[in-house]
MOPAC internal coordinates of N, CA, C and O (Angstrom, degrees):
PM7 1SCF
backbone

  N    0.0000 0     0.00 0     0.00 0    0    0    0
  C    1.4346 1     0.00 0     0.00 0    1    0    0
  C    1.5251 1   109.19 1     0.00 0    2    1    0
  O    1.2310 1   120.57 1   -42.45 1    3    2    1
  N    1.2894 1   116.51 1   137.55 1    3    2    1
  C    1.4555 1   119.51 1   177.39 1    5    3    2
  C    1.5317 1   108.98 1  -123.46 1    6    5    3
  O    1.2310 1   121.57 1   -29.79 1    7    6    5
  N    1.3201 1   114.59 1   150.21 1    7    6    5
  C    1.4550 1   122.05 1  -179.18 1    9    7    6
  C    1.5212 1   108.28 1  -132.81 1   10    9    7
  O    1.2310 1   119.91 1   -26.01 1   11   10    9
  N    1.3295 1   117.78 1   153.99 1   11   10    9
  C    1.4597 1   119.97 1  -179.11 1   13   11   10
  C    1.5249 1   112.93 1   -67.01 1   14   13   11
  O    1.2310 1   120.08 1   154.14 1   15   14   13
  N    1.3481 1   117.45 1   -25.86 1   15   14   13
  C    1.4677 1   120.90 1   178.50 1   17   15   14
  C    1.5196 1   109.70 1  -163.19 1   18   17   15
  O    1.2310 1   120.71 1    -5.72 1   19   18   17
  N    1.3359 1   116.26 1   174.28 1   19   18   17
  C    1.4626 1   121.25 1  -177.99 1   21   19   18
  C    1.5260 1   112.34 1   -65.47 1   22   21   19
  O    1.2310 1   120.09 1   147.80 1   23   22   21
  N    1.3065 1   117.44 1   -32.20 1   23   22   21
  C    1.4693 1   120.03 1   179.22 1   25   23   22
  C    1.5254 1   110.85 1   -64.78 1   26   25   23
  O    1.2310 1   120.10 1   138.68 1   27   26   25
  N    1.3063 1   117.41 1   -41.32 1   27   26   25
  C    1.4654 1   121.40 1   178.57 1   29   27   26
  C    1.5250 1   110.56 1   -66.33 1   30   29   27
  O    1.2310 1   120.61 1   138.32 1   31   30   29
  N    1.3390 1   116.43 1   -41.68 1   31   30   29
  C    1.4685 1   120.63 1   177.43 1   33   31   30
  C    1.5142 1   109.93 1   -60.82 1   34   33   31
  O    1.2310 1   120.74 1   131.50 1   35   34   33
  N    1.3254 1   116.19 1   -48.50 1   35   34   33
  C    1.4607 1   120.45 1  -177.78 1   37   35   34
  C    1.5233 1   110.88 1   -62.90 1   38   37   35
  O    1.2310 1   119.52 1   137.47 1   39   38   37
  N    1.3123 1   118.52 1   -42.53 1   39   38   37
  C    1.4692 1   121.87 1   179.69 1   41   39   38
  C    1.5283 1   110.77 1   -61.01 1   42   41   39
  O    1.2310 1   120.86 1   137.96 1   43   42   41
  N    1.3183 1   115.97 1   -42.04 1   43   42   41
  C    1.4679 1   120.13 1   179.81 1   45   43   42
  C    1.5268 1   110.99 1   -61.94 1   46   45   43
  O    1.2310 1   120.52 1   129.47 1   47   46   45
  N    1.3204 1   116.62 1   -50.53 1   47   46   45
  C    1.4562 1   120.22 1  -176.17 1   49   47   46
  C    1.5260 1   112.89 1   -75.46 1   50   49   47
  O    1.2310 1   119.63 1   152.05 1   51   50   49
  N    1.3114 1   118.31 1   -27.95 1   51   50   49
  C    1.4698 1   121.06 1   174.88 1   53   51   50
  C    1.5260 1   109.27 1   -62.46 1   54   53   51
  O    1.2310 1   120.39 1   138.02 1   55   54   53
  N    1.3259 1   116.85 1   -41.98 1   55   54   53
  C    1.4712 1   119.67 1   179.08 1   57   55   54
  C    1.5251 1   111.05 1   -65.49 1   58   57   55
  O    1.2310 1   120.26 1   141.47 1   59   58   57
  N    1.3212 1   117.10 1   -38.53 1   59   58   57
  C    1.4624 1   119.68 1   176.76 1   61   59   58
  C    1.5316 1   110.47 1   -65.31 1   62   61   59
  O    1.2310 1   120.31 1   138.43 1   63   62   61
  N    1.3318 1   117.01 1   -41.57 1   63   62   61
  C    1.4572 1   120.87 1   178.42 1   65   63   62
  C    1.5295 1   110.23 1   -66.40 1   66   65   63
  O    1.2310 1   119.95 1   140.75 1   67   66   65
  N    1.3182 1   117.69 1   -39.25 1   67   66   65
  C    1.4707 1   121.78 1   178.09 1   69   67   66
  C    1.5344 1   110.03 1   -57.73 1   70   69   67
  O    1.2310 1   120.36 1   137.08 1   71   70   69
  N    1.3234 1   116.92 1   -42.92 1   71   70   69
  C    1.4656 1   120.95 1   178.67 1   73   71   70
  C    1.5304 1   110.71 1   -66.54 1   74   73   71
  O    1.2310 1   120.19 1   139.51 1   75   74   73
  N    1.3198 1   117.25 1   -40.49 1   75   74   73
  C    1.4688 1   121.19 1  -179.21 1   77   75   74
  C    1.5243 1   110.88 1   -65.57 1   78   77   75
  O    1.2310 1   119.87 1   147.57 1   79   78   77
  N    1.3314 1   117.85 1   -32.43 1   79   78   77
  C    1.4618 1   121.24 1   179.94 1   81   79   78
  C    1.5275 1   111.89 1   -66.56 1   82   81   79
  O    1.2310 1   119.66 1   163.17 1   83   82   81
  N    1.3118 1   118.25 1   -16.83 1   83   82   81
  C    1.4636 1   122.14 1   177.17 1   85   83   82
  C    1.5241 1   112.34 1   -78.75 1   86   85   83
  O    1.2310 1   120.14 1   165.99 1   87   86   85
  N    1.3273 1   117.34 1   -14.01 1   87   86   85
  C    1.4641 1   122.98 1  -177.60 1   89   87   86
  C    1.5289 1   109.93 1   -79.91 1   90   89   87
  O    1.2310 1   120.23 1   -65.22 1   91   90   89
  N    1.3267 1   117.17 1   114.78 1   91   90   89
  C    1.4634 1   121.20 1  -177.43 1   93   91   90
  C    1.5221 1   112.53 1   -65.14 1   94   93   91
  O    1.2310 1   120.01 1   145.98 1   95   94   93
  N    1.3344 1   117.58 1   -34.02 1   95   94   93
  C    1.4653 1   120.35 1   177.83 1   97   95   94
  C    1.5318 1   110.64 1   -64.85 1   98   97   95
  O    1.2310 1   120.35 1   142.33 1   99   98   97
  N    1.3253 1   116.93 1   -37.67 1   99   98   97
  C    1.4663 1   121.40 1   177.90 1  101   99   98
  C    1.5242 1   110.09 1   -63.33 1  102  101   99
  O    1.2310 1   120.23 1   139.87 1  103  102  101
  N    1.3141 1   117.17 1   -40.13 1  103  102  101
  C    1.4641 1   121.91 1  -179.05 1  105  103  102
  C    1.5209 1   112.78 1   -68.12 1  106  105  103
  O    1.2310 1   120.00 1   162.65 1  107  106  105
  N    1.3261 1   117.61 1   -17.35 1  107  106  105
  C    1.4691 1   121.47 1  -179.76 1  109  107  106
  C    1.5230 1   112.66 1   -87.18 1  110  109  107
  O    1.2310 1   120.09 1   177.28 1  111  110  109
  N    1.3283 1   117.42 1    -2.72 1  111  110  109
  C    1.4660 1   120.89 1   178.51 1  113  111  110
  C    1.5267 1   108.62 1   -63.92 1  114  113  111
  O    1.2310 1   121.27 1   -43.46 1  115  114  113
  N    1.3300 1   115.18 1   136.54 1  115  114  113
  C    1.4601 1   120.29 1   178.58 1  117  115  114
  C    1.5257 1   110.34 1   -57.10 1  118  117  115
  O    1.2310 1   120.71 1   -45.97 1  119  118  117
  N    1.3040 1   116.25 1   134.03 1  119  118  117
  C    1.4551 1   121.41 1   179.19 1  121  119  118
  C    1.5129 1   113.73 1    94.74 1  122  121  119
  O    1.2310 1   120.10 1  -179.57 1  123  122  121
  N    1.3345 1   117.42 1     0.43 1  123  122  121
  C    1.4583 1   119.41 1   179.68 1  125  123  122
  C    1.5262 1   108.83 1   -68.28 1  126  125  123
  O    1.2310 1   119.47 1   -49.39 1  127  126  125
  N    1.3171 1   118.62 1   130.61 1  127  126  125
  C    1.4675 1   121.14 1  -175.27 1  129  127  126
  C    1.5364 1   113.01 1   -73.43 1  130  129  127
  O    1.2310 1   121.78 1   -24.97 1  131  130  129
  N    1.3057 1   114.20 1   155.03 1  131  130  129
  C    1.4516 1   120.55 1   172.16 1  133  131  130
  C    1.5140 1   105.76 1   -89.93 1  134  133  131
  O    1.2310 1   120.21 1   -62.56 1  135  134  133
  N    1.3041 1   117.21 1   117.44 1  135  134  133
  C    1.4522 1   120.86 1  -178.82 1  137  135  134
  C    1.5105 1   111.32 1   173.06 1  138  137  135
  O    1.2310 1   121.25 1   -12.48 1  139  138  137
  N    1.3066 1   115.22 1   167.52 1  139  138  137
  C    1.4531 1   121.47 1   178.42 1  141  139  138
  C    1.5253 1   110.08 1   -74.66 1  142  141  139
  O    1.2310 1   121.07 1   -28.62 1  143  142  141
  N    1.3216 1   115.57 1   151.38 1  143  142  141
  C    1.4635 1   120.61 1   178.18 1  145  143  142
  C    1.5238 1   111.50 1   -56.83 1  146  145  143
  O    1.2310 1   120.38 1   137.63 1  147  146  145
  N    1.3201 1   116.88 1   -42.37 1  147  146  145
  C    1.4663 1   120.39 1  -178.01 1  149  147  146
  C    1.5316 1   111.46 1   -63.58 1  150  149  147
  O    1.2310 1   120.32 1   145.09 1  151  150  149
  N    1.3286 1   117.00 1   -34.91 1  151  150  149
  C    1.4658 1   120.16 1   177.20 1  153  151  150
  C    1.5308 1   110.49 1   -68.01 1  154  153  151
  O    1.2310 1   120.63 1   137.36 1  155  154  153
  N    1.3219 1   116.39 1   -42.64 1  155  154  153
  C    1.4697 1   120.66 1   178.28 1  157  155  154
  C    1.5298 1   109.89 1   -62.10 1  158  157  155
  O    1.2310 1   120.57 1   136.40 1  159  158  157
  N    1.3268 1   116.51 1   -43.60 1  159  158  157
  C    1.4650 1   120.49 1   179.55 1  161  159  158
  C    1.5326 1   111.66 1   -65.47 1  162  161  159
  O    1.2310 1   120.26 1   141.18 1  163  162  161
  N    1.3244 1   117.11 1   -38.82 1  163  162  161
  C    1.4675 1   120.76 1  -179.09 1  165  163  162
  C    1.5280 1   111.51 1   -65.89 1  166  165  163
  O    1.2310 1   120.25 1   147.92 1  167  166  165
  N    1.3239 1   117.12 1   -32.08 1  167  166  165
  C    1.4657 1   121.21 1  -178.21 1  169  167  166
  C    1.5261 1   112.82 1   -87.97 1  170  169  167
  O    1.2310 1   120.03 1   174.09 1  171  170  169
  N    1.3167 1   117.55 1    -5.91 1  171  170  169
  C    1.4613 1   121.79 1  -174.39 1  173  171  170
  C    1.5256 1   111.92 1   -99.85 1  174  173  171
  O    1.2310 1   121.18 1   -26.59 1  175  174  173
  N    1.3242 1   115.35 1   153.41 1  175  174  173
  C    1.4655 1   123.09 1   172.53 1  177  175  174
  C    1.5313 1   106.85 1  -133.64 1  178  177  175
  O    1.2310 1   121.35 1  -110.82 1  179  178  177
  N    1.3443 1   115.02 1    69.18 1  179  178  177
  C    1.4672 1   118.04 1  -174.77 1  181  179  178
  C    1.5165 1   112.30 1   -68.03 1  182  181  179
  O    1.2310 1   119.27 1   -28.95 1  183  182  181
  N    1.3022 1   119.00 1   151.05 1  183  182  181
  C    1.4423 1   128.44 1     6.14 1  185  183  182
  C    1.5247 1   113.68 1   -89.82 1  186  185  183
  O    1.2310 1   120.24 1  -178.31 1  187  186  185
  N    1.3263 1   117.16 1     1.69 1  187  186  185
  C    1.4650 1   121.17 1  -174.36 1  189  187  186
  C    1.5183 1   113.04 1   -75.67 1  190  189  187
  O    1.2310 1   120.22 1   135.65 1  191  190  189
  N    1.3045 1   117.19 1   -44.35 1  191  190  189
  C    1.4574 1   121.26 1  -177.51 1  193  191  190
  C    1.5225 1   108.76 1  -139.08 1  194  193  191
  O    1.2310 1   120.80 1   -45.54 1  195  194  193
  N    1.3251 1   116.07 1   134.46 1  195  194  193
  C    1.4583 1   120.90 1   172.58 1  197  195  194
  C    1.5179 1   107.71 1  -131.29 1  198  197  195
  O    1.2310 1   120.69 1   -31.86 1  199  198  197
  N    1.3236 1   116.28 1   148.14 1  199  198  197
  C    1.4608 1   121.64 1  -178.97 1  201  199  198
  C    1.5235 1   110.58 1   -84.57 1  202  201  199
  O    1.2310 1   120.85 1  -157.13 1  203  202  201
  N    1.3141 1   115.98 1    22.87 1  203  202  201
  C    1.4567 1   124.16 1   175.92 1  205  203  202
  C    1.5248 1   105.48 1  -147.52 1  206  205  203
  O    1.2310 1   119.53 1    -3.62 1  207  206  205
  N    1.3325 1   118.50 1   176.38 1  207  206  205
  C    1.4738 1   117.03 1   174.65 1  209  207  206
  C    1.5284 1   109.30 1   -52.68 1  210  209  207
  O    1.2310 1   120.78 1   -46.89 1  211  210  209
  N    1.2999 1   116.12 1   133.11 1  211  210  209
  C    1.4660 1   120.61 1  -172.82 1  213  211  210
  C    1.5317 1   110.97 1   -77.87 1  214  213  211
  O    1.2310 1   120.24 1   -71.37 1  215  214  213
  N    1.3535 1   117.15 1   108.63 1  215  214  213
  C    1.4604 1   119.24 1  -179.28 1  217  215  214
  C    1.5234 1   113.66 1   -70.22 1  218  217  215
  O    1.2310 1   120.35 1   166.38 1  219  218  217
  N    1.3219 1   116.94 1   -13.62 1  219  218  217
  C    1.4612 1   120.66 1   179.44 1  221  219  218
  C    1.5271 1   110.83 1   -81.35 1  222  221  219
  O    1.2310 1   120.01 1   168.25 1  223  222  221
  N    1.3287 1   117.58 1   -11.75 1  223  222  221
  C    1.4581 1   122.59 1   176.81 1  225  223  222
  C    1.5173 1   111.89 1  -103.55 1  226  225  223
  O    1.2310 1   120.39 1   156.30 1  227  226  225
  N    1.3406 1   116.85 1   -23.70 1  227  226  225
  C    1.4588 1   122.15 1  -178.58 1  229  227  226
  C    1.5272 1   108.60 1   -80.65 1  230  229  227
  O    1.2310 1   120.54 1   -54.94 1  231  230  229
  N    1.2879 1   116.57 1   125.06 1  231  230  229
  C    1.4781 1   119.66 1   179.89 1  233  231  230
  C    1.4707 1   110.98 1  -111.91 1  234  233  231
  O    1.2310 1   120.10 1   180.00 1  235  234  233

């Protein structure tokens, strides 16, 4: 996948991560942080780093 810049890449993957955070089964993964979704999104740079278990690495 290619993007015109890092902001576009981040916006795309942030939206995907936002949707994944709605999944209750995903939230039950060991190591999932206690915190608001917006805080998790603010600390993340998906798909490379997420402040929760990285759904882009979990298959």
